[in-house]
TORPA-4810 file (N, C-alpha, C, O; in nm, 3 decimals):
<nodes>
NODE_1_21.552_2.467_-3.153_21.535_2.389_-3.275_21.670_2.337_-3.322_21.774_2.399_-3.302_M
NODE_2_21.665_2.222_-3.383_21.786_2.172_-3.445_21.785_2.210_-3.593_21.695_2.281_-3.638_D
NODE_3_21.881_2.163_-3.668_21.893_2.200_-3.809_21.775_2.152_-3.893_21.756_2.201_-4.005_A
NODE_4_21.698_2.058_-3.843_21.585_2.002_-3.918_21.450_2.059_-3.874_21.346_2.010_-3.916_F
NODE_5_21.452_2.161_-3.788_21.329_2.224_-3.742_21.259_2.150_-3.630_21.144_2.180_-3.599_G
NODE_6_21.327_2.055_-3.568_21.271_1.980_-3.455_21.316_2.044_-3.324_21.419_2.111_-3.319_H
NODE_7_21.238_2.023_-3.219_21.282_2.064_-3.086_21.405_1.979_-3.052_21.402_1.857_-3.061_V
NODE_8_21.513_2.046_-3.013_21.639_1.981_-2.984_21.627_1.894_-2.859_21.551_1.927_-2.767_N
NODE_9_21.701_1.784_-2.855_21.692_1.692_-2.741_21.724_1.759_-2.607_21.667_1.720_-2.506_N
NODE_10_21.813_1.856_-2.605_21.846_1.926_-2.481_21.726_2.008_-2.431_21.708_2.023_-2.310_V
NODE_11_21.647_2.058_-2.521_21.528_2.135_-2.483_21.429_2.045_-2.410_21.364_2.089_-2.315_V
NODE_12_21.418_1.920_-2.452_21.330_1.827_-2.380_21.377_1.810_-2.236_21.293_1.801_-2.146_F
NODE_13_21.507_1.805_-2.212_21.558_1.798_-2.075_21.517_1.920_-1.994_21.486_1.910_-1.876_L
NODE_14_21.516_2.036_-2.058_21.471_2.157_-1.989_21.323_2.150_-1.955_21.282_2.192_-1.847_R
NODE_15_21.242_2.098_-2.046_21.098_2.079_-2.018_21.081_1.988_-1.896_21.000_2.017_-1.808_Y
NODE_16_21.157_1.879_-1.891_21.148_1.787_-1.778_21.192_1.855_-1.649_21.131_1.836_-1.544_L
NODE_17_21.297_1.935_-1.657_21.346_2.006_-1.539_21.240_2.102_-1.486_21.214_2.106_-1.366_E
NODE_18_21.178_2.178_-1.575_21.074_2.272_-1.531_20.959_2.199_-1.463_20.910_2.244_-1.360_E
NODE_19_20.916_2.089_-1.520_20.807_2.011_-1.462_20.847_1.954_-1.326_20.769_1.957_-1.231_A
NODE_20_20.970_1.902_-1.316_21.018_1.842_-1.191_21.029_1.946_-1.080_20.987_1.920_-0.968_R
NODE_21_21.083_2.061_-1.111_21.098_2.167_-1.010_20.960_2.216_-0.966_20.936_2.235_-0.847_I
NODE_22_20.872_2.237_-1.061_20.736_2.280_-1.028_20.669_2.178_-0.936_20.604_2.215_-0.839_D
NODE_23_20.685_2.051_-0.966_20.625_1.945_-0.887_20.685_1.938_-0.747_20.610_1.940_-0.648_F
NODE_24_20.817_1.929_-0.735_20.881_1.906_-0.607_20.869_2.023_-0.510_20.872_2.004_-0.389_M
NODE_25_20.857_2.143_-0.562_20.853_2.258_-0.472_20.712_2.304_-0.439_20.694_2.407_-0.374_F
NODE_26_20.611_2.230_-0.483_20.474_2.262_-0.443_20.452_2.240_-0.295_20.367_2.307_-0.236_R
NODE_27_20.525_2.149_-0.234_20.507_2.118_-0.093_20.562_2.227_-0.004_20.500_2.259_0.098_L
NODE_28_20.675_2.285_-0.037_20.746_2.374_0.054_20.694_2.517_0.066_20.679_2.564_0.178_A
NODE_29_20.665_2.589_-0.043_20.649_2.734_-0.032_20.534_2.783_0.056_20.554_2.872_0.139_P
NODE_30_20.414_2.729_0.039_20.298_2.788_0.105_20.293_2.776_0.255_20.247_2.869_0.322_G
NODE_31_20.339_2.665_0.310_20.321_2.642_0.453_20.451_2.652_0.533_20.452_2.617_0.651_D
NODE_32_20.558_2.698_0.471_20.684_2.712_0.541_20.758_2.582_0.564_20.856_2.578_0.638_G
NODE_33_20.712_2.474_0.503_20.776_2.344_0.519_20.917_2.348_0.459_20.938_2.407_0.354_S
NODE_34_21.012_2.285_0.527_21.148_2.279_0.471_21.165_2.168_0.367_21.273_2.154_0.310_P
NODE_35_21.062_2.090_0.341_21.072_1.977_0.250_21.120_2.018_0.112_21.072_2.115_0.054_S
NODE_36_21.213_1.943_0.061_21.274_1.961_-0.071_21.347_2.094_-0.087_21.412_2.115_-0.190_F
NODE_37_21.339_2.184_0.011_21.406_2.314_-0.004_21.556_2.302_0.022_21.631_2.393_-0.014_S
NODE_38_21.600_2.192_0.083_21.742_2.173_0.109_21.821_2.133_-0.013_21.944_2.133_-0.010_G
NODE_39_21.752_2.100_-0.120_21.819_2.066_-0.245_21.795_1.923_-0.286_21.753_1.838_-0.208_G
NODE_40_21.824_1.898_-0.410_21.818_1.764_-0.467_21.911_1.762_-0.588_21.943_1.866_-0.646_S
NODE_41_21.953_1.642_-0.623_22.038_1.626_-0.741_21.978_1.518_-0.830_21.911_1.426_-0.782_V
NODE_42_22.004_1.529_-0.958_21.961_1.428_-1.053_22.070_1.322_-1.059_22.187_1.352_-1.085_V
NODE_43_22.031_1.197_-1.035_22.126_1.087_-1.042_22.124_1.022_-1.180_22.224_0.966_-1.225_A
NODE_44_22.008_1.028_-1.247_21.996_0.963_-1.378_21.877_1.017_-1.454_21.771_1.044_-1.397_R
NODE_45_21.894_1.032_-1.585_21.784_1.060_-1.679_21.778_0.946_-1.779_21.881_0.895_-1.823_H
NODE_46_21.658_0.907_-1.814_21.639_0.811_-1.922_21.527_0.866_-2.009_21.417_0.892_-1.961_E
NODE_47_21.555_0.882_-2.138_21.459_0.945_-2.228_21.440_0.861_-2.352_21.536_0.816_-2.415_I
NODE_48_21.314_0.839_-2.387_21.280_0.775_-2.513_21.212_0.880_-2.600_21.107_0.933_-2.565_D
NODE_49_21.275_0.911_-2.713_21.219_1.007_-2.808_21.127_0.929_-2.901_21.173_0.858_-2.990_Y
NODE_50_20.997_0.943_-2.880_20.898_0.864_-2.951_20.869_0.921_-3.089_20.854_0.847_-3.186_V
NODE_51_20.862_1.053_-3.097_20.826_1.119_-3.223_20.886_1.260_-3.223_20.887_1.325_-3.119_R
NODE_52_20.935_1.309_-3.337_20.989_1.446_-3.341_20.879_1.549_-3.314_20.765_1.532_-3.356_P
NODE_53_20.916_1.653_-3.244_20.825_1.765_-3.221_20.877_1.881_-3.306_20.987_1.931_-3.284_L
NODE_54_20.797_1.923_-3.402_20.839_2.030_-3.492_20.794_2.164_-3.437_20.705_2.172_-3.352_V
NODE_55_20.857_2.269_-3.486_20.825_2.405_-3.440_20.677_2.435_-3.462_20.619_2.404_-3.566_H
NODE_56_20.619_2.497_-3.360_20.479_2.539_-3.366_20.454_2.635_-3.251_20.539_2.651_-3.163_R
NODE_57_20.340_2.699_-3.251_20.308_2.795_-3.146_20.226_2.735_-3.032_20.221_2.792_-2.924_H
NODE_58_20.163_2.620_-3.054_20.082_2.557_-2.951_20.173_2.490_-2.848_20.273_2.429_-2.885_E
NODE_59_20.138_2.500_-2.720_20.219_2.433_-2.617_20.196_2.283_-2.616_20.096_2.234_-2.669_P
NODE_60_20.288_2.210_-2.556_20.270_2.069_-2.528_20.252_2.056_-2.377_20.283_2.148_-2.301_V
NODE_61_20.202_1.942_-2.334_20.182_1.916_-2.192_20.290_1.821_-2.143_20.325_1.725_-2.212_T
NODE_62_20.343_1.849_-2.024_20.435_1.758_-1.959_20.362_1.700_-1.839_20.335_1.771_-1.742_V
NODE_63_20.329_1.572_-1.845_20.267_1.505_-1.731_20.376_1.432_-1.654_20.465_1.371_-1.713_E
NODE_64_20.368_1.440_-1.521_20.468_1.372_-1.439_20.400_1.302_-1.323_20.295_1.345_-1.274_S
NODE_65_20.460_1.191_-1.280_20.411_1.116_-1.166_20.527_1.040_-1.106_20.633_1.027_-1.168_W
NODE_66_20.508_0.991_-0.986_20.613_0.919_-0.914_20.595_0.770_-0.937_20.485_0.717_-0.922_V
NODE_67_20.704_0.701_-0.974_20.696_0.557_-0.995_20.765_0.478_-0.884_20.733_0.361_-0.864_T
NODE_68_20.858_0.540_-0.813_20.930_0.469_-0.708_20.973_0.568_-0.600_21.017_0.679_-0.629_K
NODE_69_20.960_0.524_-0.474_21.007_0.604_-0.362_21.095_0.512_-0.277_21.047_0.414_-0.220_I
NODE_70_21.223_0.544_-0.270_21.316_0.467_-0.188_21.346_0.541_-0.060_21.280_0.639_-0.027_G
NODE_71_21.444_0.493_0.014_21.482_0.559_0.138_21.549_0.694_0.111_21.531_0.790_0.187_A
NODE_72_21.626_0.701_0.002_21.702_0.823_-0.026_21.699_0.861_-0.174_21.788_0.930_-0.222_A
NODE_73_21.595_0.816_-0.245_21.580_0.856_-0.385_21.436_0.835_-0.427_21.359_0.764_-0.362_S
NODE_74_21.400_0.898_-0.537_21.268_0.880_-0.595_21.282_0.883_-0.745_21.376_0.940_-0.799_L
NODE_75_21.187_0.820_-0.812_21.186_0.819_-0.958_21.061_0.888_-1.005_20.950_0.855_-0.964_T
NODE_76_21.079_0.985_-1.094_20.969_1.059_-1.154_20.961_1.019_-1.301_21.062_1.023_-1.372_I
NODE_77_20.842_0.982_-1.346_20.819_0.950_-1.487_20.747_1.067_-1.552_20.678_1.145_-1.485_A
NODE_78_20.764_1.079_-1.683_20.704_1.190_-1.757_20.656_1.143_-1.895_20.704_1.044_-1.950_Y
NODE_79_20.561_1.216_-1.946_20.526_1.211_-2.088_20.512_1.355_-2.134_20.445_1.436_-2.070_E
NODE_80_20.576_1.386_-2.246_20.559_1.515_-2.312_20.469_1.486_-2.430_20.501_1.404_-2.516_I
NODE_81_20.353_1.555_-2.434_20.252_1.512_-2.530_20.149_1.618_-2.563_20.143_1.725_-2.502_K
NODE_82_20.070_1.584_-2.662_19.946_1.651_-2.697_19.834_1.556_-2.654_19.863_1.445_-2.610_D
NODE_83_19.709_1.597_-2.667_19.601_1.505_-2.631_19.604_1.373_-2.708_19.562_1.270_-2.655_P
NODE_84_19.653_1.374_-2.832_19.650_1.252_-2.913_19.787_1.200_-2.956_19.795_1.107_-3.036_D
NODE_85_19.897_1.259_-2.904_20.030_1.219_-2.949_20.132_1.233_-2.837_20.138_1.337_-2.772_Q
NODE_86_20.213_1.129_-2.814_20.323_1.134_-2.719_20.452_1.158_-2.797_20.478_1.090_-2.896_V
NODE_87_20.532_1.255_-2.753_20.659_1.286_-2.817_20.777_1.226_-2.741_20.873_1.178_-2.800_Y
NODE_88_20.768_1.229_-2.608_20.877_1.182_-2.525_20.821_1.108_-2.404_20.720_1.149_-2.346_V
NODE_89_20.887_0.998_-2.367_20.864_0.930_-2.238_20.998_0.932_-2.166_21.102_0.905_-2.227_R
NODE_90_20.996_0.964_-2.038_21.123_0.978_-1.966_21.108_0.942_-1.819_20.997_0.937_-1.766_A
NODE_91_21.222_0.918_-1.756_21.228_0.898_-1.612_21.352_0.968_-1.558_21.455_0.976_-1.625_E
NODE_92_21.338_1.020_-1.437_21.450_1.083_-1.369_21.459_1.026_-1.228_21.360_1.020_-1.156_T
NODE_93_21.579_0.985_-1.189_21.603_0.947_-1.050_21.658_1.070_-0.980_21.760_1.127_-1.021_I
NODE_94_21.590_1.110_-0.874_21.625_1.229_-0.798_21.667_1.186_-0.657_21.604_1.101_-0.596_V
NODE_95_21.775_1.247_-0.608_21.825_1.219_-0.474_21.816_1.348_-0.392_21.878_1.448_-0.428_V
NODE_96_21.739_1.347_-0.282_21.741_1.463_-0.193_21.884_1.485_-0.143_21.956_1.390_-0.115_P
NODE_97_21.923_1.610_-0.132_22.063_1.642_-0.106_22.073_1.753_-0.004_22.000_1.853_-0.011_F
NODE_98_22.162_1.736_0.091_22.192_1.841_0.189_22.302_1.927_0.128_22.418_1.888_0.127_N
NODE_99_22.264_2.043_0.077_22.360_2.129_0.007_22.469_2.182_0.101_22.584_2.199_0.060_L
NODE_100_22.432_2.209_0.226_22.529_2.262_0.321_22.638_2.160_0.351_22.757_2.193_0.352_E
NODE_101_22.598_2.035_0.377_22.695_1.930_0.409_22.750_1.861_0.285_22.848_1.787_0.293_A
NODE_102_22.685_1.885_0.168_22.725_1.823_0.041_22.718_1.670_0.047_22.809_1.600_0.004_Q
NODE_103_22.605_1.620_0.101_22.582_1.476_0.108_22.436_1.445_0.077_22.348_1.528_0.100_V
NODE_104_22.409_1.326_0.023_22.270_1.285_0.004_22.203_1.271_0.139_22.269_1.254_0.242_P
NODE_105_22.069_1.279_0.139_21.995_1.262_0.263_21.874_1.172_0.238_21.840_1.146_0.123_R
NODE_106_21.813_1.128_0.342_21.695_1.043_0.332_21.571_1.128_0.302_21.568_1.248_0.331_R
NODE_107_21.472_1.065_0.245_21.343_1.129_0.221_21.269_1.136_0.354_21.257_1.036_0.425_I
NODE_108_21.221_1.255_0.389_21.150_1.272_0.516_21.010_1.211_0.509_20.959_1.183_0.400_S
NODE_109_20.948_1.192_0.625_20.812_1.139_0.631_20.715_1.232_0.560_20.623_1.186_0.492_A
NODE_110_20.733_1.362_0.576_20.647_1.460_0.510_20.661_1.452_0.358_20.561_1.456_0.286_E
NODE_111_20.784_1.441_0.310_20.808_1.429_0.167_20.747_1.301_0.112_20.684_1.302_0.006_E
NODE_112_20.765_1.190_0.185_20.711_1.061_0.141_20.559_1.069_0.129_20.502_1.019_0.031_R
NODE_113_20.493_1.130_0.227_20.347_1.143_0.223_20.305_1.223_0.099_20.210_1.184_0.030_K
NODE_114_20.373_1.332_0.071_20.345_1.414_-0.047_20.365_1.333_-0.175_20.280_1.334_-0.263_F
NODE_115_20.477_1.263_-0.185_20.510_1.185_-0.305_20.410_1.073_-0.329_20.377_1.043_-0.444_L
NODE_116_20.364_1.010_-0.224_20.268_0.899_-0.237_20.140_0.943_-0.309_20.076_0.862_-0.376_E
NODE_117_20.102_1.070_-0.295_19.981_1.122_-0.361_19.995_1.118_-0.513_19.895_1.115_-0.585_E
NODE_118_20.119_1.118_-0.563_20.145_1.124_-0.707_20.210_0.996_-0.759_20.264_0.993_-0.870_Y
NODE_119_20.204_0.891_-0.679_20.260_0.762_-0.720_20.174_0.699_-0.828_20.057_0.736_-0.841_R
NODE_120_20.229_0.605_-0.905_20.155_0.533_-1.010_20.008_0.515_-0.970_19.978_0.467_-0.861_D
NODE_121_19.920_0.553_-1.058_19.778_0.539_-1.030_19.722_0.659_-0.956_19.601_0.670_-0.941_G
NODE_122_19.809_0.749_-0.909_19.763_0.869_-0.841_19.732_0.977_-0.941_19.694_0.948_-1.054_G
NODE_123_19.746_1.100_-0.900_19.715_1.213_-0.985_19.839_1.262_-1.056_19.931_1.311_-0.989_T
NODE_124_19.848_1.253_-1.190_19.964_1.309_-1.258_19.959_1.462_-1.254_19.852_1.522_-1.256_P
NODE_125_20.076_1.522_-1.247_20.089_1.667_-1.254_20.105_1.705_-1.400_20.175_1.637_-1.474_E
NODE_126_20.042_1.812_-1.442_20.055_1.856_-1.582_20.107_1.999_-1.583_20.065_2.083_-1.504_A
NODE_127_20.198_2.025_-1.674_20.256_2.158_-1.693_20.265_2.182_-1.842_20.315_2.097_-1.916_L
NODE_128_20.218_2.298_-1.888_20.230_2.332_-2.030_20.370_2.386_-2.054_20.418_2.471_-1.980_A
NODE_129_20.433_2.337_-2.159_20.568_2.384_-2.192_20.566_2.448_-2.330_20.670_2.494_-2.378_A
</nodes>
């Protein structure tokens, strides 16, 4: 909370991070796939604070979907909301990264196939925060 009882802007970034990590690592764990397990870095965040979110006990939903898939980056869009109110709209550009070599890498065919399922018009992912 900030001094005015609103959720602090940094907390919204944490909500986005939790949703992004939950989304990107759904592909790897169950089937032993190495996809996205090599790492990724955030190249850019863009956030529009639509309405203040005041302290309360009810969770909000973070919906996320893919808006762009490039050769070596992807863009994830989000809305943090209730059923009838949007608090935040945001986008994150994510770059797959080879942590061992410390260099960006290309999106694999397996990753691209997974991401396409959540592209604009696909199925948004929802996470309660």
